[in-house]
KOLZATI-156531 format. One record per residue: residue in three letters; x, y, z of N, C-alpha, C in turn. Coordinates in Angstrom, 3 decimals, padded with zeros to 6 digits. Example, Ala and Ser with C-alpha at 12.3 -4.5 7.8 and 13.67 -1.06 7.14 Angstrom:
<node residu="ALA" n_X="013.190" n_Y="-005.690" n_Z="007.800" ca_X="012.300" ca_Y="-004.500" ca_Z="007.800" c_X="013.200" c_Y="-003.300" c_Z="007.800"/>
<node residu="SER" n_X="012.850" n_Y="-002.250" n_Z="007.080" ca_X="013.670" ca_Y="-001.060" ca_Z="007.140" c_X="012.900" c_Y="000.030" c_Z="007.870"/>
//
This chain:
<node residu="UNK" n_X="000.852" n_Y="-001.088" n_Z="000.053" ca_X="-000.042" ca_Y="-000.052" ca_Z="000.029" c_X="000.850" c_Y="001.167" c_Z="-000.022"/>
<node residu="UNK" n_X="000.676" n_Y="002.273" n_Z="-000.796" ca_X="001.487" ca_Y="003.403" ca_Z="-000.958" c_X="000.797" c_Y="004.528" c_Z="-000.140"/>
<node residu="UNK" n_X="001.728" n_Y="005.169" n_Z="000.549" ca_X="001.367" ca_Y="006.116" ca_Z="001.412" c_X="002.028" c_Y="007.568" c_Z="001.049"/>
<node residu="UNK" n_X="001.445" n_Y="008.704" n_Z="000.925" ca_X="002.110" ca_Y="009.846" ca_Z="000.816" c_X="003.294" c_Y="010.231" c_Z="001.540"/>
<node residu="UNK" n_X="004.199" n_Y="011.095" n_Z="001.125" ca_X="005.399" ca_Y="011.468" ca_Z="002.007" c_X="004.914" c_Y="012.057" c_Z="003.286"/>
<node residu="UNK" n_X="003.745" n_Y="012.676" n_Z="003.351" ca_X="003.306" ca_Y="013.579" ca_Z="004.420" c_X="002.818" c_Y="012.664" c_Z="005.352"/>
<node residu="UNK" n_X="001.985" n_Y="011.599" n_Z="004.875" ca_X="001.496" ca_Y="010.546" ca_Z="005.818" c_X="002.485" c_Y="009.980" c_Z="006.318"/>
<node residu="UNK" n_X="003.525" n_Y="009.432" n_Z="005.686" ca_X="004.885" ca_Y="008.675" ca_Z="006.345" c_X="005.401" c_Y="009.552" c_Z="007.181"/>
<node residu="UNK" n_X="005.667" n_Y="010.969" n_Z="007.093" ca_X="006.198" ca_Y="011.781" ca_Z="008.057" c_X="005.506" c_Y="011.832" c_Z="009.346"/>
<node residu="UNK" n_X="004.261" n_Y="012.044" n_Z="009.362" ca_X="003.415" ca_Y="012.016" ca_Z="010.482" c_X="003.413" c_Y="010.830" c_Z="011.342"/>
<node residu="UNK" n_X="003.544" n_Y="009.573" n_Z="010.467" ca_X="003.703" ca_Y="008.274" ca_Z="010.962" c_X="005.164" c_Y="008.138" c_Z="011.809"/>
<node residu="UNK" n_X="006.339" n_Y="008.506" n_Z="011.047" ca_X="007.477" ca_Y="008.539" ca_Z="011.590" c_X="007.744" c_Y="009.584" c_Z="012.836"/>
<node residu="UNK" n_X="007.278" n_Y="010.594" n_Z="012.742" ca_X="007.381" ca_Y="011.745" ca_Z="013.604" c_X="005.943" c_Y="012.279" c_Z="014.145"/>
<node residu="UNK" n_X="005.049" n_Y="011.461" n_Z="014.919" ca_X="003.690" ca_Y="011.820" ca_Z="015.207" c_X="003.926" c_Y="013.252" c_Z="016.081"/>
<node residu="UNK" n_X="002.997" n_Y="014.320" n_Z="015.643" ca_X="002.982" ca_Y="015.370" ca_Z="016.532" c_X="001.749" c_Y="015.372" c_Z="017.480"/>
<node residu="UNK" n_X="002.142" n_Y="015.938" n_Z="018.679" ca_X="001.236" ca_Y="016.142" ca_Z="019.564" c_X="000.716" c_Y="014.749" c_Z="020.201"/>
<node residu="UNK" n_X="001.424" n_Y="013.700" n_Z="020.228" ca_X="000.991" ca_Y="012.465" ca_Z="020.659" c_X="001.351" c_Y="012.407" c_Z="022.264"/>
<node residu="UNK" n_X="000.355" n_Y="011.719" n_Z="023.071" ca_X="000.439" ca_Y="011.458" ca_Z="024.355" c_X="-000.814" c_Y="012.232" c_Z="025.098"/>
<node residu="UNK" n_X="-000.711" n_Y="012.122" n_Z="026.558" ca_X="-001.790" ca_Y="012.710" ca_Z="027.202" c_X="-001.692" c_Y="014.173" c_Z="027.590"/>
<node residu="UNK" n_X="-002.864" n_Y="014.637" n_Z="027.749" ca_X="-003.134" ca_Y="016.177" ca_Z="027.905" c_X="-003.651" c_Y="016.425" c_Z="029.333"/>
<node residu="UNK" n_X="-002.839" n_Y="016.470" n_Z="030.322" ca_X="-003.402" ca_Y="016.401" ca_Z="031.715" c_X="-004.654" c_Y="017.623" c_Z="031.979"/>
<node residu="UNK" n_X="-004.195" n_Y="018.707" n_Z="031.296" ca_X="-005.317" ca_Y="019.891" ca_Z="031.608" c_X="-006.416" c_Y="019.853" c_Z="030.511"/>
<node residu="UNK" n_X="-006.856" n_Y="018.752" n_Z="029.972" ca_X="-007.839" ca_Y="018.789" ca_Z="028.886" c_X="-009.129" c_Y="019.042" c_Z="029.567"/>
<node residu="UNK" n_X="-010.022" n_Y="019.645" n_Z="028.773" ca_X="-011.331" ca_Y="020.069" ca_Z="029.302" c_X="-012.518" c_Y="019.447" c_Z="028.235"/>
<node residu="UNK" n_X="-011.872" n_Y="018.623" n_Z="027.230" ca_X="-012.739" ca_Y="018.058" ca_Z="026.129" c_X="-012.029" c_Y="016.780" c_Z="025.763"/>
<node residu="UNK" n_X="-012.647" n_Y="015.678" n_Z="026.089" ca_X="-011.827" ca_Y="014.405" ca_Z="025.841" c_X="-012.995" c_Y="013.558" c_Z="025.133"/>
<node residu="UNK" n_X="-012.541" n_Y="012.652" n_Z="024.104" ca_X="-013.305" ca_Y="011.806" ca_Z="023.532" c_X="-012.333" c_Y="010.725" c_Z="023.017"/>
<node residu="UNK" n_X="-012.978" n_Y="009.454" n_Z="023.148" ca_X="-012.329" ca_Y="008.339" ca_Z="022.606" c_X="-013.304" c_Y="007.474" c_Z="021.914"/>
<node residu="UNK" n_X="-012.995" n_Y="007.040" n_Z="020.659" ca_X="-013.907" ca_Y="006.098" ca_Z="019.712" c_X="-013.097" c_Y="005.238" c_Z="019.293"/>
<node residu="UNK" n_X="-013.925" n_Y="004.140" n_Z="018.912" ca_X="-013.377" ca_Y="003.049" ca_Z="018.267" c_X="-014.136" c_Y="002.522" c_Z="017.020"/>
<node residu="UNK" n_X="-013.497" n_Y="002.159" n_Z="016.074" ca_X="-014.054" ca_Y="001.781" ca_Z="014.582" c_X="-014.465" c_Y="000.315" c_Z="014.944"/>
<node residu="UNK" n_X="-015.672" n_Y="000.012" n_Z="015.047" ca_X="-016.264" ca_Y="-001.322" ca_Z="015.260" c_X="-015.866" c_Y="-002.474" c_Z="014.280"/>
<node residu="UNK" n_X="-015.549" n_Y="-002.100" n_Z="013.053" ca_X="-015.298" ca_Y="-003.019" ca_Z="011.972" c_X="-013.750" c_Y="-003.299" c_Z="012.146"/>
<node residu="UNK" n_X="-012.835" n_Y="-002.413" n_Z="012.341" ca_X="-011.534" ca_Y="-002.833" ca_Z="012.239" c_X="-010.798" c_Y="-002.884" c_Z="013.690"/>
<node residu="UNK" n_X="-011.341" n_Y="-002.138" n_Z="014.584" ca_X="-010.881" ca_Y="-001.981" ca_Z="015.956" c_X="-009.887" c_Y="-000.838" c_Z="016.391"/>
<node residu="UNK" n_X="-009.653" n_Y="-000.110" n_Z="015.165" ca_X="-008.843" ca_Y="001.119" ca_Z="015.320" c_X="-009.401" c_Y="001.858" c_Z="016.470"/>
<node residu="UNK" n_X="-008.623" n_Y="002.691" n_Z="017.368" ca_X="-009.156" ca_Y="003.454" ca_Z="018.231" c_X="-008.362" c_Y="004.731" c_Z="018.297"/>
<node residu="UNK" n_X="-008.915" n_Y="005.749" n_Z="018.632" ca_X="-008.382" ca_Y="007.123" ca_Z="018.806" c_X="-009.170" c_Y="007.899" c_Z="020.006"/>
<node residu="UNK" n_X="-008.084" n_Y="008.399" n_Z="020.731" ca_X="-008.418" ca_Y="009.229" ca_Z="021.839" c_X="-008.005" c_Y="010.587" c_Z="021.451"/>
<node residu="UNK" n_X="-008.707" n_Y="011.710" n_Z="021.697" ca_X="-008.471" ca_Y="012.982" ca_Z="021.492" c_X="-008.806" c_Y="013.811" c_Z="022.632"/>
<node residu="UNK" n_X="-007.822" n_Y="014.768" n_Z="023.191" ca_X="-007.851" ca_Y="015.391" ca_Z="024.341" c_X="-007.649" c_Y="016.906" c_Z="023.892"/>
<node residu="UNK" n_X="-008.394" n_Y="017.710" n_Z="024.339" ca_X="-008.269" ca_Y="019.242" ca_Z="023.870" c_X="-008.258" c_Y="020.196" c_Z="025.195"/>
<node residu="UNK" n_X="-007.570" n_Y="021.160" n_Z="025.253" ca_X="-007.807" ca_Y="022.207" ca_Z="026.253" c_X="-008.206" c_Y="023.452" c_Z="025.574"/>
<node residu="UNK" n_X="-009.400" n_Y="023.820" n_Z="025.881" ca_X="-009.992" ca_Y="025.039" ca_Z="025.223" c_X="-010.095" c_Y="026.170" c_Z="026.086"/>
<node residu="UNK" n_X="-009.612" n_Y="027.282" n_Z="025.597" ca_X="-009.598" ca_Y="028.480" ca_Z="026.554" c_X="-010.191" c_Y="029.615" c_Z="025.774"/>
<node residu="UNK" n_X="-011.282" n_Y="030.305" n_Z="026.216" ca_X="-011.911" ca_Y="031.348" ca_Z="025.418" c_X="-012.356" c_Y="031.104" c_Z="024.042"/>
<node residu="UNK" n_X="-012.947" n_Y="029.697" n_Z="023.929" ca_X="-013.390" ca_Y="029.375" ca_Z="022.629" c_X="-012.379" c_Y="029.002" c_Z="021.538"/>
<node residu="UNK" n_X="-011.036" n_Y="028.827" n_Z="021.903" ca_X="-010.050" ca_Y="028.431" ca_Z="021.244" c_X="-009.264" c_Y="027.230" c_Z="021.579"/>
<node residu="UNK" n_X="-008.773" n_Y="026.494" n_Z="020.757" ca_X="-008.013" ca_Y="025.233" ca_Z="021.062" c_X="-006.528" c_Y="025.598" c_Z="021.511"/>
<node residu="UNK" n_X="-006.067" n_Y="025.625" n_Z="022.896" ca_X="-004.933" ca_Y="025.972" ca_Z="023.181" c_X="-004.038" c_Y="024.748" c_Z="022.946"/>
<node residu="UNK" n_X="-004.511" n_Y="023.691" n_Z="023.113" ca_X="-003.561" ca_Y="022.421" ca_Z="023.186" c_X="-004.493" c_Y="021.061" c_Z="022.800"/>
<node residu="UNK" n_X="-003.881" n_Y="020.390" n_Z="022.013" ca_X="-004.449" ca_Y="019.191" ca_Z="021.528" c_X="-003.427" c_Y="017.957" c_Z="021.376"/>
<node residu="UNK" n_X="-003.799" n_Y="016.774" n_Z="022.143" ca_X="-003.078" ca_Y="015.718" ca_Z="022.011" c_X="-003.891" c_Y="014.458" c_Z="021.635"/>
<node residu="UNK" n_X="-003.127" n_Y="013.310" n_Z="021.337" ca_X="-003.809" ca_Y="012.161" ca_Z="020.793" c_X="-003.335" c_Y="010.980" c_Z="020.987"/>
<node residu="UNK" n_X="-003.913" n_Y="009.966" n_Z="021.361" ca_X="-003.293" ca_Y="008.689" ca_Z="021.441" c_X="-004.160" c_Y="007.705" c_Z="020.443"/>
<node residu="UNK" n_X="-003.406" n_Y="006.687" n_Z="019.745" ca_X="-003.962" ca_Y="006.117" ca_Z="018.715" c_X="-003.567" c_Y="004.605" c_Z="018.770"/>
<node residu="UNK" n_X="-004.366" n_Y="003.776" n_Z="018.487" ca_X="-004.071" ca_Y="002.331" ca_Z="018.255" c_X="-004.826" c_Y="001.788" c_Z="016.908"/>
<node residu="UNK" n_X="-003.957" n_Y="001.403" n_Z="016.138" ca_X="-004.544" ca_Y="000.894" ca_Z="014.849" c_X="-003.597" c_Y="000.940" c_Z="013.682"/>
<node residu="UNK" n_X="-004.042" n_Y="000.903" n_Z="012.558" ca_X="-003.365" ca_Y="001.070" ca_Z="011.372" c_X="-002.534" c_Y="002.414" c_Z="011.221"/>
<node residu="UNK" n_X="-001.481" n_Y="002.318" n_Z="010.488" ca_X="-000.555" ca_Y="003.442" ca_Z="010.173" c_X="-001.518" c_Y="004.903" c_Z="009.917"/>
<node residu="UNK" n_X="-002.695" n_Y="004.727" n_Z="008.949" ca_X="-003.375" ca_Y="005.878" ca_Z="008.866" c_X="-004.097" c_Y="006.455" c_Z="009.895"/>
<node residu="UNK" n_X="-004.455" n_Y="005.592" n_Z="010.865" ca_X="-005.381" ca_Y="006.150" ca_Z="011.903" c_X="-004.235" c_Y="007.018" c_Z="012.772"/>
<node residu="UNK" n_X="-003.043" n_Y="006.517" n_Z="013.142" ca_X="-001.895" ca_Y="007.174" ca_Z="013.855" c_X="-001.626" c_Y="008.568" c_Z="013.108"/>
<node residu="UNK" n_X="-001.399" n_Y="008.451" n_Z="011.687" ca_X="-001.025" ca_Y="009.630" ca_Z="010.932" c_X="-002.193" c_Y="010.727" c_Z="011.020"/>
<node residu="UNK" n_X="-003.536" n_Y="010.189" n_Z="010.898" ca_X="-004.886" ca_Y="011.098" ca_Z="010.944" c_X="-004.704" c_Y="011.796" c_Z="012.497"/>
<node residu="UNK" n_X="-004.565" n_Y="011.135" n_Z="013.611" ca_X="-004.496" ca_Y="011.618" ca_Z="014.716" c_X="-003.535" c_Y="012.801" c_Z="015.009"/>
<node residu="UNK" n_X="-002.320" n_Y="012.499" n_Z="014.357" ca_X="-001.197" ca_Y="013.444" ca_Z="014.397" c_X="-001.571" c_Y="014.633" c_Z="013.741"/>
<node residu="UNK" n_X="-002.158" n_Y="014.515" n_Z="012.369" ca_X="-002.323" ca_Y="015.637" ca_Z="011.669" c_X="-003.588" c_Y="016.471" c_Z="012.307"/>
<node residu="UNK" n_X="-004.439" n_Y="015.736" n_Z="012.616" ca_X="-005.706" ca_Y="016.403" ca_Z="013.322" c_X="-005.138" c_Y="017.289" c_Z="014.446"/>
<node residu="UNK" n_X="-004.370" n_Y="016.637" n_Z="015.371" ca_X="-003.945" ca_Y="017.315" ca_Z="016.713" c_X="-003.020" c_Y="018.555" c_Z="016.346"/>
<node residu="UNK" n_X="-002.366" n_Y="018.357" n_Z="015.216" ca_X="-001.495" ca_Y="019.526" ca_Z="014.994" c_X="-002.159" c_Y="020.681" c_Z="014.319"/>
<node residu="UNK" n_X="-003.188" n_Y="020.467" n_Z="013.390" ca_X="-003.933" ca_Y="021.460" ca_Z="012.913" c_X="-004.934" c_Y="022.001" c_Z="013.786"/>
<node residu="UNK" n_X="-005.400" n_Y="021.273" n_Z="014.769" ca_X="-006.222" ca_Y="021.946" ca_Z="015.791" c_X="-005.779" c_Y="022.990" c_Z="016.757"/>
<node residu="UNK" n_X="-004.511" n_Y="023.098" n_Z="016.948" ca_X="-004.132" ca_Y="023.924" ca_Z="018.069" c_X="-004.200" c_Y="025.547" c_Z="017.370"/>
<node residu="UNK" n_X="-004.804" n_Y="026.356" n_Z="017.990" ca_X="-004.978" ca_Y="027.673" ca_Z="017.690" c_X="-006.352" c_Y="027.947" c_Z="016.883"/>
<node residu="UNK" n_X="-006.918" n_Y="026.823" n_Z="016.604" ca_X="-008.469" ca_Y="026.990" ca_Z="016.046" c_X="-009.263" c_Y="027.511" c_Z="016.974"/>
<node residu="UNK" n_X="-010.289" n_Y="028.271" n_Z="016.369" ca_X="-011.577" ca_Y="028.318" ca_Z="017.408" c_X="-012.414" c_Y="026.916" c_Z="017.363"/>
<node residu="UNK" n_X="-013.230" n_Y="026.881" n_Z="018.347" ca_X="-014.120" ca_Y="025.628" ca_Z="018.167" c_X="-014.994" c_Y="025.600" c_Z="017.077"/>
<node residu="UNK" n_X="-015.383" n_Y="026.731" n_Z="016.702" ca_X="-016.152" ca_Y="026.816" ca_Z="015.354" c_X="-015.477" c_Y="026.266" c_Z="014.075"/>
<node residu="UNK" n_X="-014.238" n_Y="026.825" n_Z="013.997" ca_X="-013.345" ca_Y="026.407" ca_Z="013.071" c_X="-013.209" c_Y="024.870" c_Z="013.030"/>
<node residu="UNK" n_X="-012.918" n_Y="024.341" n_Z="014.099" ca_X="-012.592" ca_Y="022.882" ca_Z="014.472" c_X="-013.949" c_Y="022.175" c_Z="013.989"/>
<node residu="UNK" n_X="-015.006" n_Y="022.633" n_Z="014.478" ca_X="-016.302" ca_Y="022.059" ca_Z="014.262" c_X="-016.591" c_Y="021.769" c_Z="012.605"/>
<node residu="UNK" n_X="-016.001" n_Y="022.724" n_Z="011.833" ca_X="-016.179" ca_Y="022.734" ca_Z="010.315" c_X="-015.310" c_Y="021.872" c_Z="009.620"/>
<node residu="UNK" n_X="-014.363" n_Y="021.378" n_Z="010.313" ca_X="-013.277" ca_Y="020.306" ca_Z="009.520" c_X="-014.050" c_Y="019.226" c_Z="009.125"/>
<node residu="UNK" n_X="-013.629" n_Y="018.507" n_Z="008.029" ca_X="-014.157" ca_Y="017.484" ca_Z="007.533" c_X="-013.178" c_Y="016.293" c_Z="007.201"/>
<node residu="UNK" n_X="-013.667" n_Y="015.135" n_Z="006.958" ca_X="-012.733" ca_Y="013.903" ca_Z="006.618" c_X="-012.082" c_Y="014.610" c_Z="005.413"/>
<node residu="UNK" n_X="-012.559" n_Y="015.163" n_Z="004.433" ca_X="-011.776" ca_Y="015.337" ca_Z="003.244" c_X="-010.723" c_Y="016.413" c_Z="003.594"/>
<node residu="UNK" n_X="-010.911" n_Y="017.386" n_Z="004.500" ca_X="-009.769" ca_Y="018.418" ca_Z="004.864" c_X="-008.731" c_Y="017.509" c_Z="005.496"/>
<node residu="UNK" n_X="-009.053" n_Y="016.496" n_Z="006.205" ca_X="-008.033" ca_Y="015.811" ca_Z="006.953" c_X="-007.214" c_Y="014.920" c_Z="005.980"/>
<node residu="UNK" n_X="-007.799" n_Y="014.355" n_Z="004.815" ca_X="-007.193" ca_Y="013.652" ca_Z="003.744" c_X="-006.466" c_Y="014.446" c_Z="003.129"/>
<node residu="UNK" n_X="-006.847" n_Y="015.635" n_Z="002.669" ca_X="-006.176" ca_Y="016.625" ca_Z="001.924" c_X="-004.693" c_Y="017.006" c_Z="002.730"/>
<node residu="UNK" n_X="-004.863" n_Y="017.354" n_Z="004.220" ca_X="-003.777" ca_Y="017.435" ca_Z="004.748" c_X="-002.645" c_Y="016.341" c_Z="004.986"/>
<node residu="UNK" n_X="-003.004" n_Y="015.277" n_Z="004.544" ca_X="-002.076" ca_Y="014.086" ca_Z="004.468" c_X="-001.710" c_Y="013.875" c_Z="003.052"/>
<node residu="UNK" n_X="-002.276" n_Y="014.715" n_Z="002.325" ca_X="-001.938" ca_Y="014.513" ca_Z="000.866" c_X="-002.388" c_Y="013.034" c_Z="000.221"/>
<node residu="UNK" n_X="-003.475" n_Y="012.811" n_Z="000.634" ca_X="-004.272" ca_Y="011.748" ca_Z="000.222" c_X="-004.132" c_Y="010.451" c_Z="001.261"/>
<node residu="UNK" n_X="-005.158" n_Y="009.657" n_Z="001.118" ca_X="-005.249" ca_Y="008.436" ca_Z="001.739" c_X="-005.605" c_Y="007.331" c_Z="000.791"/>
<node residu="UNK" n_X="-005.089" n_Y="005.976" n_Z="000.805" ca_X="-005.859" ca_Y="005.038" ca_Z="-000.134" c_X="-007.110" c_Y="004.880" c_Z="000.261"/>
<node residu="UNK" n_X="-008.017" n_Y="004.561" n_Z="-000.945" ca_X="-009.483" ca_Y="004.675" ca_Z="-000.541" c_X="-009.890" c_Y="003.734" c_Z="000.510"/>
<node residu="UNK" n_X="-009.266" n_Y="002.549" n_Z="000.678" ca_X="-009.785" ca_Y="001.793" ca_Z="001.782" c_X="-009.225" c_Y="002.059" c_Z="003.087"/>
<node residu="UNK" n_X="-008.438" n_Y="003.046" n_Z="003.291" ca_X="-008.067" ca_Y="003.667" ca_Z="004.710" c_X="-008.805" c_Y="004.983" c_Z="005.047"/>
<node residu="UNK" n_X="-009.738" n_Y="005.259" n_Z="004.284" ca_X="-010.485" ca_Y="006.566" ca_Z="004.494" c_X="-011.290" c_Y="006.504" c_Z="005.888"/>
<node residu="UNK" n_X="-011.528" n_Y="005.157" n_Z="006.459" ca_X="-012.071" ca_Y="004.932" ca_Z="007.685" c_X="-011.078" c_Y="005.783" c_Z="008.796"/>
<node residu="UNK" n_X="-009.907" n_Y="005.916" n_Z="008.573" ca_X="-008.836" ca_Y="006.449" ca_Z="009.601" c_X="-009.268" c_Y="008.047" c_Z="009.784"/>
<node residu="UNK" n_X="-009.649" n_Y="008.671" n_Z="008.583" ca_X="-009.855" ca_Y="010.061" ca_Z="008.526" c_X="-011.301" c_Y="010.144" c_Z="009.175"/>
<node residu="UNK" n_X="-012.340" n_Y="009.416" n_Z="008.935" ca_X="-013.716" ca_Y="009.375" ca_Z="009.374" c_X="-013.583" c_Y="009.302" c_Z="010.901"/>
<node residu="UNK" n_X="-012.782" n_Y="008.380" n_Z="011.496" ca_X="-012.707" ca_Y="008.129" ca_Z="012.829" c_X="-012.053" c_Y="009.264" c_Z="013.668"/>
<node residu="UNK" n_X="-011.104" n_Y="010.034" n_Z="012.952" ca_X="-010.465" ca_Y="011.141" ca_Z="013.640" c_X="-011.579" c_Y="012.168" c_Z="013.632"/>
<node residu="UNK" n_X="-012.418" n_Y="012.567" n_Z="012.559" ca_X="-013.349" ca_Y="013.508" ca_Z="012.580" c_X="-014.510" c_Y="013.357" c_Z="013.559"/>
<node residu="UNK" n_X="-014.942" n_Y="012.049" n_Z="013.621" ca_X="-015.926" ca_Y="011.595" ca_Z="014.569" c_X="-015.492" c_Y="011.802" c_Z="015.930"/>
<node residu="UNK" n_X="-014.119" n_Y="011.447" n_Z="016.245" ca_X="-013.697" ca_Y="011.582" ca_Z="017.539" c_X="-013.777" c_Y="013.138" c_Z="017.937"/>
<node residu="UNK" n_X="-013.180" n_Y="013.899" n_Z="016.972" ca_X="-013.232" ca_Y="015.435" ca_Z="017.113" c_X="-014.701" c_Y="016.002" c_Z="017.514"/>
<node residu="UNK" n_X="-015.712" n_Y="015.610" n_Z="016.766" ca_X="-017.026" ca_Y="015.940" ca_Z="017.096" c_X="-017.548" c_Y="015.534" c_Z="018.433"/>
<node residu="UNK" n_X="-016.984" n_Y="014.315" n_Z="018.902" ca_X="-017.478" ca_Y="013.819" ca_Z="020.116" c_X="-016.724" c_Y="014.609" c_Z="021.133"/>
<node residu="UNK" n_X="-015.597" n_Y="015.105" n_Z="020.903" ca_X="-014.925" ca_Y="015.945" ca_Z="022.051" c_X="-015.693" c_Y="017.233" c_Z="022.089"/>
<node residu="UNK" n_X="-015.970" n_Y="017.917" n_Z="020.884" ca_X="-016.721" ca_Y="019.306" ca_Z="021.095" c_X="-017.929" c_Y="019.166" c_Z="021.463"/>
<node residu="UNK" n_X="-018.585" n_Y="018.079" n_Z="021.418" ca_X="-019.950" ca_Y="018.014" ca_Z="022.278" c_X="-019.852" c_Y="018.151" c_Z="023.630"/>
<node residu="UNK" n_X="-018.610" n_Y="018.234" n_Z="024.119" ca_X="-018.543" ca_Y="018.147" ca_Z="025.764" c_X="-018.544" c_Y="019.675" c_Z="026.293"/>
<node residu="UNK" n_X="-018.541" n_Y="020.488" n_Z="025.310" ca_X="-018.495" ca_Y="021.896" ca_Z="025.845" c_X="-019.879" c_Y="022.561" c_Z="025.909"/>
//
């Protein structure tokens, strides 16, 4: 399976991986089909995402999607974050193989679940 250089870089050097102790919005979802799991932790201050961290278990695209998402979220308003789509995340990674689009869907669904806590 061929992955973009951007996806490979996120996989080799994940951004914002780990726990976020001061998180005030946390969600963890699992893809029931493949078992991939993503946990997203956000610290939101005055309607803006001050910090984002992720933990992922699953295929390489799930880890890369968590990394790309957490990196792009920092500094965004919650409204900007809520407007992100699966396609936005796929573009940020310079593409995903069609059968791995579930990784981007899991990341966006986890983000939406975290934002519902506000």
